[in-house]
Backbone as CSV, one residue per row, in Angstrom:
resi,resn,N_x,N_y,N_z,CA_x,CA_y,CA_z,C_x,C_y,C_z
1,UNK,-3.253,-27.632,-20.807,-2.894,-26.491,-20.696,-1.276,-26.136,-20.386
2,UNK,-1.415,-25.145,-20.722,0.394,-24.942,-20.146,0.737,-23.884,-18.915
3,UNK,1.897,-23.766,-18.527,2.277,-23.394,-17.370,2.681,-22.054,-17.584
4,UNK,2.349,-21.438,-18.738,3.276,-19.787,-19.178,2.107,-19.149,-18.115
5,UNK,2.559,-18.357,-17.732,1.710,-17.080,-17.001,1.638,-15.748,-18.014
6,UNK,0.389,-15.322,-17.721,-0.040,-14.370,-18.167,0.403,-12.807,-18.234
7,UNK,0.438,-11.892,-18.830,1.221,-10.761,-18.257,0.821,-10.147,-17.381
8,UNK,-0.779,-10.145,-16.953,-0.706,-9.656,-15.448,0.003,-10.144,-14.307
9,UNK,0.058,-11.331,-14.531,0.996,-12.305,-13.555,1.922,-12.160,-13.391
10,UNK,2.677,-11.677,-14.766,4.393,-11.399,-14.681,4.321,-9.887,-14.432
11,UNK,3.405,-9.178,-14.646,3.829,-7.865,-13.953,3.554,-7.781,-12.587
12,UNK,2.744,-8.335,-12.122,2.552,-8.572,-10.614,3.659,-9.350,-10.013
13,UNK,4.181,-10.278,-10.216,5.281,-10.978,-9.802,6.584,-9.949,-10.377
14,UNK,6.659,-8.966,-10.829,8.034,-8.576,-11.147,7.732,-6.885,-10.013
15,UNK,6.403,-6.322,-9.890,5.993,-5.467,-8.911,6.664,-6.217,-7.659
16,UNK,5.891,-7.324,-7.274,6.551,-8.047,-5.725,7.973,-7.841,-5.718
17,UNK,8.550,-8.060,-6.482,10.174,-8.240,-6.507,10.460,-7.211,-6.347
18,UNK,10.090,-6.310,-7.390,10.644,-4.920,-6.574,10.504,-4.358,-5.805
19,UNK,9.346,-4.755,-5.025,9.390,-4.007,-3.634,9.732,-4.940,-2.446
20,UNK,10.423,-6.317,-2.480,11.138,-6.838,-1.854,12.723,-6.386,-1.883
21,UNK,12.792,-5.892,-3.021,14.550,-5.647,-3.213,14.499,-4.108,-2.633
22,UNK,13.453,-3.097,-2.672,13.612,-1.884,-2.212,12.471,-1.393,-1.014
23,UNK,13.300,-1.741,-0.032,12.002,-1.955,0.814,12.038,-0.589,1.460
24,UNK,13.082,0.789,1.260,12.844,1.650,1.753,12.128,2.778,1.255
25,UNK,11.938,2.051,-0.132,10.917,2.871,-0.917,9.558,2.643,-0.795
26,UNK,9.163,1.819,-0.211,7.552,1.154,-0.135,6.854,2.327,0.364
27,UNK,7.307,3.102,1.339,6.296,3.997,2.098,5.898,5.203,0.994
28,UNK,7.275,5.617,0.475,6.766,6.979,-0.306,6.138,6.196,-1.917
29,UNK,6.244,4.974,-2.009,5.774,4.666,-3.367,4.502,4.044,-3.231
30,UNK,4.201,3.478,-1.828,2.708,3.234,-1.816,2.129,4.433,-1.609
31,UNK,2.164,5.587,-1.014,1.711,7.147,-0.811,1.233,7.590,-2.275
32,UNK,2.459,7.095,-3.420,2.200,7.708,-4.943,1.370,6.940,-5.666
33,UNK,1.200,5.607,-5.165,0.191,4.718,-6.039,-1.046,5.537,-5.341
34,UNK,-1.420,5.527,-4.451,-2.813,6.268,-3.927,-2.993,7.130,-4.741
35,UNK,-2.189,7.473,-5.149,-3.110,8.609,-6.151,-3.470,8.443,-7.347
36,UNK,-2.665,7.301,-7.805,-3.018,6.900,-9.058,-3.579,5.116,-9.083
37,UNK,-3.636,4.536,-7.889,-4.056,3.364,-7.769,-4.910,2.875,-6.856
38,UNK,-5.033,1.740,-6.712,-6.248,1.439,-5.269,-5.683,1.627,-3.946
39,UNK,-6.393,1.378,-3.478,-6.138,0.702,-1.811,-5.350,-0.442,-1.948
40,UNK,-5.758,-1.429,-2.528,-5.001,-2.789,-2.609,-3.069,-2.154,-3.034
41,UNK,-2.895,-1.508,-3.821,-1.603,-1.151,-3.867,-1.040,-0.388,-2.913
42,UNK,-1.652,0.486,-2.196,-1.318,1.037,-1.011,-0.740,0.010,-0.099
43,UNK,-1.873,-0.623,0.492,-1.836,-1.441,1.459,-0.718,-2.718,1.155
44,UNK,-0.768,-3.221,-0.174,0.209,-3.844,-0.618,2.038,-3.591,-0.054
45,UNK,1.898,-2.288,-0.872,3.060,-1.665,-0.894,3.628,-1.416,0.597
46,UNK,2.899,-1.168,1.820,3.244,-0.555,2.826,3.680,-1.785,3.506
47,UNK,2.973,-2.614,3.881,3.070,-4.202,4.433,2.034,-3.844,5.568
48,UNK,2.160,-4.803,6.418,1.336,-4.705,7.730,1.512,-3.888,8.919
49,UNK,3.265,-3.317,9.079,3.117,-2.670,9.867,2.579,-0.789,9.657
50,UNK,2.824,-0.861,8.660,2.770,0.673,7.803,0.977,0.742,7.827
51,UNK,0.524,-0.420,7.568,-1.071,-0.400,7.386,-1.647,-0.315,8.938
52,UNK,-1.234,-0.462,9.537,-1.069,-0.482,10.901,-1.269,1.063,11.490
53,UNK,0.036,1.467,11.255,0.303,3.035,11.442,-0.579,3.877,10.410
54,UNK,-0.952,3.857,9.574,-1.757,4.334,9.077,-2.914,4.830,9.400
55,UNK,-3.475,3.231,9.748,-5.007,3.114,10.275,-4.787,3.859,11.943
56,UNK,-3.756,4.007,12.925,-4.113,4.478,13.912,-3.844,6.337,13.601
57,UNK,-3.144,6.554,12.535,-3.456,7.755,12.361,-4.408,7.971,12.154
58,UNK,-5.344,7.475,11.184,-6.553,7.460,10.842,-7.775,8.022,11.646
59,UNK,-7.738,7.190,12.996,-8.804,6.904,13.900,-8.189,7.924,15.109
60,UNK,-6.586,8.553,15.401,-6.689,9.597,15.812,-6.686,10.729,15.187
61,UNK,-6.796,10.855,14.272,-7.590,12.549,13.268,-8.701,12.115,13.461
62,UNK,-9.313,11.195,13.152,-10.592,11.239,13.727,-11.421,11.557,14.720
63,UNK,-10.618,11.154,16.128,-11.205,11.556,17.491,-10.492,12.994,17.479
64,UNK,-9.353,13.170,16.836,-9.414,15.040,17.187,-9.981,15.866,16.583
65,UNK,-11.035,15.299,15.384,-11.666,16.203,14.770,-13.222,16.198,15.507
66,UNK,-13.653,14.856,15.652,-14.809,14.968,16.792,-14.442,15.994,18.045
67,UNK,-13.432,16.235,18.753,-12.788,16.573,19.780,-13.164,18.429,19.782
68,UNK,-12.605,18.443,18.596,-12.538,20.092,18.361,-13.571,20.400,17.624
69,UNK,-14.330,19.978,16.753,-15.729,20.111,15.930,-16.538,19.878,16.429
70,UNK,-16.994,19.153,17.346,-18.453,18.955,17.968,-19.251,19.734,18.407
């Protein structure tokens, strides 16, 4: 077996290093990836704090929806 990485592994490694090098664009990149990518890309680019904030906003929005439209 060889230790060469596949093209997919290389793309993922480059994507992760790019996300680490540009932390200010992670949020906007995450939301633009949501239009074209998957939830994994969104959560991966936001990090745990961004994901927590996104979940809190969703829960608060749902509660407001229930209060006003019930």
